[in-house]
C-alpha positions in Angstrom: -5.7 51.9 76.2 -6.6 55.0 74.1 -8.4 54.1 70.9 -6.4 55.2 67.8 -7.9 58.1 65.9 -7.2 60.0 62.7 -4.2 59.0 60.6 -3.2 56.3 63.1 -6.5 54.6 62.8 -6.4 54.8 59.0 -3.0 53.2 58.9 -4.1 50.3 61.1 -7.1 49.7 58.9 -4.8 49.7 55.8 -2.5 47.2 57.4 -5.4 44.9 58.3 -6.7 44.9 54.7 -3.2 44.1 53.4 -2.9 41.2 55.9 -6.2 39.7 54.7 -5.0 40.0 51.1 -1.8 38.2 51.9 -3.7 35.4 53.7 -6.0 35.0 50.7 -3.1 34.6 48.3 -1.5 32.0 50.6 -4.7 29.9 50.6 -4.1 29.0 47.0 -6.2 31.6 45.1 -4.5 33.4 42.4 -5.0 37.2 41.8 -7.6 36.5 39.2 -9.6 34.1 41.4 -9.1 31.2 39.0 -8.0 27.9 40.7 -7.0 24.8 39.0 -5.1 21.6 38.9 -2.8 19.5 36.8 -3.8 17.0 34.1 -1.7 14.3 32.5 -2.7 12.6 29.2 -1.3 9.1 28.9 -1.4 7.6 25.4 -1.3 3.9 24.6 -1.9 1.6 21.7 -4.9 -0.7 21.3 -3.4 -3.4 23.6 -3.0 -2.5 27.3 0.3 -1.0 28.0 2.8 -3.3 29.7 4.3 -2.6 33.1 7.8 -1.0 32.9 9.5 -4.3 33.7 7.6 -6.2 31.0 8.4 -4.0 28.0 9.5 -6.0 25.0 13.3 -5.6 24.5 14.8 -5.2 21.0 17.2 -7.9 19.9 20.9 -7.2 19.5 20.3 -6.2 15.8 17.9 -3.5 16.9 14.9 -5.4 15.5 12.1 -6.7 17.6 12.8 -10.3 18.7 11.6 -13.2 16.6 8.7 -14.1 18.9 7.1 -10.7 18.2 8.2 -10.3 14.6 4.6 -11.0 13.4 3.4 -8.0 15.4 5.3 -5.5 13.2 3.2 -2.8 11.7 2.3 -3.6 8.1 3.5 -0.2 6.8 5.8 1.5 9.3 8.9 0.8 11.3 8.2 4.1 13.1 5.6 6.8 12.7 6.3 10.1 14.5 3.1 12.1 15.1 3.3 15.8 16.1 0.7 16.7 18.8 0.0 20.4 18.4 -2.6 21.1 21.1 -5.0 19.4 23.5 -8.2 20.9 24.8 -10.8 19.7 27.3 -14.6 20.4 27.3 -16.2 21.1 30.6 -19.8 20.2 31.4 -20.9 23.8 30.5 -19.8 23.0 26.9 -16.7 25.3 27.0 -13.5 24.1 25.3 -10.4 25.0 27.3 -6.8 24.7 26.2 -4.9 22.4 28.6 -1.9 24.7 28.8 0.7 22.1 27.8 4.2 22.5 26.5 3.4 21.5 22.9 4.2 20.6 20.1 5.5 17.2 21.1 6.4 14.2 18.9 5.4 10.6 19.7 6.3 7.4 17.8 2.9 5.7 17.9 4.2 2.5 16.3 6.7 1.9 19.0 4.0 2.8 21.6 1.8 0.0 20.2 4.2 -2.8 19.4 6.3 -2.6 22.5 3.5 -2.1 25.0 4.6 1.4 25.9 2.5 4.2 27.3 3.6 7.7 26.5 2.7 10.7 28.8 2.4 14.1 27.1 3.7 17.2 28.9 1.7 18.1 32.0 -1.1 20.5 31.5 -3.3 22.7 33.7 -7.1 23.1 33.7 -9.4 25.3 35.8 -11.5 23.6 38.5 -14.4 21.7 37.1 -15.7 18.5 35.5 -14.7 17.6 32.0 -16.2 15.0 29.6 -14.5 15.4 26.2 -10.9 15.8 24.9 -10.0 17.4 21.6 -6.6 16.4 20.2 -5.0 18.3 17.3 -2.1 16.7 15.3 -0.2 18.4 12.5 2.2 16.0 10.9 3.2 12.3 10.6 6.7 11.4 9.6 7.2 7.7 9.1 9.9 5.2 8.1 8.7 2.3 5.9 10.2 -1.2 6.1 12.3 -0.5 3.1 13.9 2.5 4.7 11.9 5.1 2.8 10.8 8.1 4.9 7.5 9.7 4.1 5.6 12.6 5.5 1.8 12.8 5.7 0.5 16.4 5.8 -3.1 16.9 6.9 -5.5 18.9 4.9 -6.2 22.3 6.4 -3.2 22.2 8.7 -4.2 19.6 11.3 -6.2 16.4 12.2 -8.7 17.1 15.0 -9.8 14.0 17.0 -12.8 14.5 19.3 -12.7 12.0 22.1 -15.6 11.5 24.6 -14.2 10.4 27.9 -15.6 9.4 31.3 -16.3 12.6 33.2 -13.3 13.6 35.4 -12.8 16.3 38.0 -10.0 18.8 38.2 -9.5 19.7 41.9 -7.5 22.5 43.4 -3.8 21.6 43.4 -4.5 18.0 42.4 -3.4 15.9 39.4 -5.8 14.0 37.2 -4.6 11.3 34.8 -6.6 10.8 31.6 -5.8 7.6 29.5 -6.4 7.8 25.8 -6.1 4.7 23.5 -5.2 5.0 19.8 -5.7 1.8 17.7 -2.6 2.4 15.6 -3.1 -0.1 12.8 -6.6 1.1 11.9 -5.3 4.7 12.0 -3.4 4.2 8.7 -5.0 3.1 5.4 -3.7 2.9 1.9 -5.9 4.4 -0.8 -5.6 6.3 -4.1 -1.9 5.6 -4.2 -1.1 7.1 -0.8 -1.2 6.5 2.9 -3.9 8.2 4.9 -3.9 8.9 8.6 -7.2 8.9 10.5 -6.6 8.9 14.2 -9.6 7.8 16.3 -8.9 7.8 20.0 -11.0 6.4 22.8 -11.0 6.6 26.5 -9.0 4.0 28.4 -11.7 3.8 31.1 -15.1 2.2 30.7 -17.7 4.6 32.1 -20.6 3.7 34.3 -23.0 5.6 32.1 -23.3 6.1 28.4 -20.6 7.9 26.4 -21.3 9.8 23.2 -20.4 7.8 20.1 -16.9 8.6 18.7 -17.2 11.2 16.0 -15.2 11.2 12.8 -11.8 12.9 12.7 -12.1 16.5 11.4 
């Protein structure tokens, strides 16, 4: 066979380069060379979340049944918290937005009292190891036991909770689940004639090694 020369050889070289480029894209790399995976943040109250079949059912009146009446929150029937953003810190110290469809609203009182876990919208993070989560919330709207609705607006536009977690890895194309616990009752306090919201999350998992002490909410 005669070896191609001139324009024919140039065309073959170009086709080879294009073929290699297509193969690279099909291997999972995006055009920017940044690979990543999905992350799911699962929120629960201070008590472990019940299995789906074990959730406490409301009575016919819509109230929690008598056996669990004593577990009602001292202030709220419901407290809807708006989650504005979630970031994760990698081991290089970089804070990266989790790329979630936020804001999202969660009734944290129902989450605690009825043993429910709530999963925030799925996010995406680049490949790597992460050891801290930063949660930003912008509003609490609650209904008191007398039917009054109140709104708690944070100073400066948002509460920022910094949560040390057990290091977790984001792998290419994988999904990592991160459990966060919010002790709901201690998150609310009455002082100076008004309710205050101080959300302090912690990791659901117990780590093998030491975890940084939980910082104050900013």
